[in-house]
C-alpha positions in Angstrom: 25.2 -194.4 8.7 22.7 -195.2 6.0 19.9 -195.9 8.6 20.6 -192.6 10.3 20.4 -190.8 7.0 17.0 -192.4 6.2 15.7 -191.4 9.7 17.0 -187.9 9.1 15.2 -187.7 5.8 12.0 -189.1 7.3 12.1 -186.5 10.1 12.7 -183.7 7.6 9.7 -184.9 5.5 7.5 -185.1 8.5 8.4 -181.5 9.6 8.0 -180.2 6.1 4.5 -181.8 6.0 3.6 -180.1 9.2 4.9 -176.7 8.0 3.0 -177.0 4.8 -0.2 -177.9 6.7 0.2 -174.9 9.0 0.8 -172.5 6.0 -2.4 -173.8 4.3 -4.4 -173.6 7.6 -3.2 -170.0 8.2 -4.1 -169.0 4.6 -7.6 -170.5 4.8 -8.3 -168.9 8.2 -7.0 -165.5 6.9 -9.0 -165.7 3.7 -12.3 -166.8 5.2 -12.4 -165.5 8.8 -10.1 -162.6 9.2 -10.7 -161.0 5.7 -14.5 -161.4 6.0 -14.6 -159.7 9.5 -12.3 -156.9 8.2 -14.6 -156.5 5.2 -17.5 -156.0 7.6 -15.5 -153.7 9.8 -14.5 -151.5 6.9 -18.1 -150.8 6.0 -18.5 -149.2 9.4 -22.3 -149.2 8.8 -23.4 -151.1 11.8 -27.1 -151.6 12.3 -27.9 -150.4 15.8 -30.7 -148.6 17.7 -30.0 -144.9 17.8 -27.6 -144.9 14.9 -28.1 -143.1 11.6 -28.9 -145.4 8.7 -27.2 -144.2 5.5 -29.6 -142.7 2.9 -31.1 -145.2 0.5 -31.1 -143.9 -3.1 -34.5 -142.3 -3.9 -35.8 -142.7 -0.3 -36.3 -139.6 1.8 -36.8 -140.6 5.3 -38.5 -137.2 6.0 -41.5 -138.2 3.8 -43.1 -139.9 6.8 -42.8 -139.9 10.6 -41.5 -143.5 10.3 -40.2 -145.7 7.5 -40.1 -149.5 7.8 -37.4 -150.9 5.6 -37.7 -154.6 4.8 -34.4 -156.0 3.3 -35.2 -159.1 1.2 -33.5 -161.5 -1.1 -35.0 -163.8 -3.8 -32.8 -166.7 -2.5 -34.0 -166.3 1.0 -36.6 -168.9 2.0 -37.7 -167.0 5.1 -38.3 -163.9 2.9 -40.6 -165.9 0.6 -42.4 -167.5 3.5 -42.9 -164.1 5.3 -44.6 -162.3 2.4 -48.0 -162.4 4.3 -46.3 -160.6 7.2 -45.1 -157.9 4.8 -48.6 -157.4 3.4 -49.9 -157.0 6.9 -47.2 -154.3 7.5 -48.2 -152.6 4.3 -51.9 -152.6 5.3 -51.0 -151.1 8.7 -49.0 -148.4 7.0 -51.8 -147.6 4.6 -54.1 -147.2 7.7 -51.6 -144.8 9.3 -52.6 -141.9 7.0 -49.1 -141.3 5.8 -47.3 -141.4 9.2 -45.7 -144.8 8.4 -44.4 -146.1 5.1 -43.1 -149.5 4.1 -40.3 -150.0 1.6 -38.9 -153.3 0.4 -35.2 -153.1 -0.2 -34.2 -155.8 -2.7 -30.9 -157.3 -3.8 -32.4 -158.2 -7.1 -35.4 -157.4 -9.3 -39.0 -157.8 -8.0 -39.6 -160.5 -10.5 -37.0 -162.8 -9.0 -38.7 -162.9 -5.6 -41.4 -165.6 -5.5 -44.7 -164.4 -4.2 -43.6 -160.8 -3.9 -46.6 -158.5 -3.5 -46.3 -155.8 -6.2 -48.3 -153.4 -4.0 -45.2 -153.2 -1.7 -43.1 -150.2 -2.8 -39.5 -151.4 -3.5 -36.0 -150.3 -4.5 -33.1 -152.4 -5.6 -29.8 -152.2 -3.7 -26.9 -154.6 -4.4 -24.8 -153.9 -1.3 -26.8 -154.5 1.9 -23.6 -154.4 4.0 -23.3 -150.6 3.3 -26.5 -150.3 5.5 -25.3 -152.7 8.2 -27.4 -155.6 6.9 -25.7 -158.9 6.5 -28.7 -161.3 6.5 -32.2 -161.4 5.2 -34.9 -160.8 6.0 -34.1 -157.8 8.1 -36.7 -155.3 9.1 -35.5 -151.8 10.1 -37.6 -149.0 11.6 -36.2 -145.5 11.1 -37.6 -142.1 12.1 -37.9 -139.1 9.7 -34.3 -138.3 10.3 -33.0 -141.8 9.4 -32.2 -142.8 13.0 -32.8 -146.5 13.6 -35.5 -147.0 16.2 -35.6 -150.8 16.1 -34.7 -153.7 13.9 -35.3 -157.4 13.6 -33.1 -160.0 11.8 -34.7 -163.1 10.4 -38.3 -164.3 10.4 -40.6 -162.1 12.4 -41.8 -163.9 15.5 -45.3 -163.3 16.9 -43.7 -161.1 19.6 -41.6 -159.2 17.1 -44.7 -158.5 15.0 -46.5 -157.3 18.0 -43.7 -154.9 18.9 -43.4 -153.7 15.3 -47.2 -153.0 15.0 -47.0 -151.2 18.4 -44.2 -149.0 17.1 -46.1 -148.3 13.9 -49.3 -147.4 15.7 -47.6 -144.8 18.0 -48.5 -141.2 17.4 -45.3 -139.3 17.1 
């Protein structure tokens, strides 16, 4: 009788451990996976070609035929390493005679981004997710109505730069 009772307690302890582990696992999955995707879904600002990008404070898309928005973060190594690319974009925009403009959209102040070129016009926005941007660097091309014409996430490849310059050089 005593041996059976000890076995019974051992089984109860094993099942209790399994239940506790399952509860912890479900809590972690809910907190990190489900909540994060729900948070992204709730913003409903999804970056996509042909979609309207919400207005950035102080930025009128109608001030040029095309705006190239470069979303950057000071903690982003690819952003820092890509500064030369952004200067090339700025120089191309300057040659466009006002048809194209470049705007850096920053999570933090200009001073916190190593190697940031002060010639690059910038605005500070804390919540990139409201614009459908969840990673940096992200380059977004919008027309004068704020419609997304193209976008690139991450470091610009040689091919992406070529496509971006071709879009910027189009007469529209």
